[in-house]
N, C-alpha and C positions, 0 to 999 in steps of 0.2 A: 548515587546512581541506582536506578530502579532495577529490580531483578527481571529476568526474562522468563516467560512462561515455558513450562515443559511441554505443554499440549494446549492447543487452541481448537475450538470447534463450536458446535451448536447443541443446545439443550432443547429438545423438541417435545412439547406437550400438546398433543393433538394437532391443532392448526397454528399454534403459537410457538415460535422458536426464539431463543435468546442466545446471544453470544456468551461463551464460557471460556475461561482461561484457568489452567491448572498450574500452580506454583509449588515448587519443592520447599519443604520445611527446613532443609539443611542444604549447604552447598558442598559440592564435590571437592572443592579446593581444600576443605578441612580434613579430607581423608589422608591417611599416611600409607604409603606403599613401600615395600622393601624388595630388594633383589637378592637372589641367592649368589653367594660369592665363594670362591676358593679361598680358604683362610690363609693359605701359604702365599698366594700371589695377589689377592684382592681382585681377581678377574671375575667377571660375571660368567656363570656356567650356562651351558646350552642344554636344553631339554630335548634329547634325541629320542624319538619314538622307537621303542624296543619291544620286540616280542620275547617273552621269557624263554621260549623254546628255540626260536630261529635267529634271534639277534636283532640288529637294527633294521627298521622298515622305513622306506621312503614315505614322506608325508602324502605324496600324490597317490600312493597305493592304499591309503587308509579308507575305511568305510565307516558309516555310523551304524550303531546297533543299540537295541533296547534290551536290557537284562530282564528276562522272564523269571528266572530262578538263578541260584548261585551257579555261575559259569555256564549258563544257558542263555543264548542271545538270539534275537531276531534281527537280521541285517536289513537295513532300509536303504534304498537307492535315493539319489537326489530327486528323481522324478516322483517317487512315492511321497517324499516329504513335501514337495511343491503341491501335490494333489490334495493334501490335507491341510495346507496352510489356510488359516482363517483370513477373511477379508478385513483389511484395516479400514476403519471408517472414522470420520471426524465428527460424528453425530451420536449423541446419547438419546435413544428413543425410550420414552417412559409411557 
C-alpha cells in the first residue's frame, strides 16, 4: 500500500510550475502514547484547569497569553490571534 502525502502543492520557478508532494519519513502509528491513571483504581484522571490562588476555572473562561518575563503575561484575544495568522498557501515560490 502506498503512503499518502502530508502536503501537495506546486513548486513555482518563475513561469514554470511543477507538482510537488511531501511524504513523512516515519508513520504516526509507530508512536506510543500513555494516559495518566489513578494507581488505586486504574481510572483515567481528568486535568481540571486550576488557578493556584482561586481554585478551579471553567475552560470557557480561559484566555491565551504570551509570557514576556517570569509571571508577566500579555493576554491575547481570539480576534488578535486571527489578525496575525499567516496565509496558508499550497505553492512554494522560489
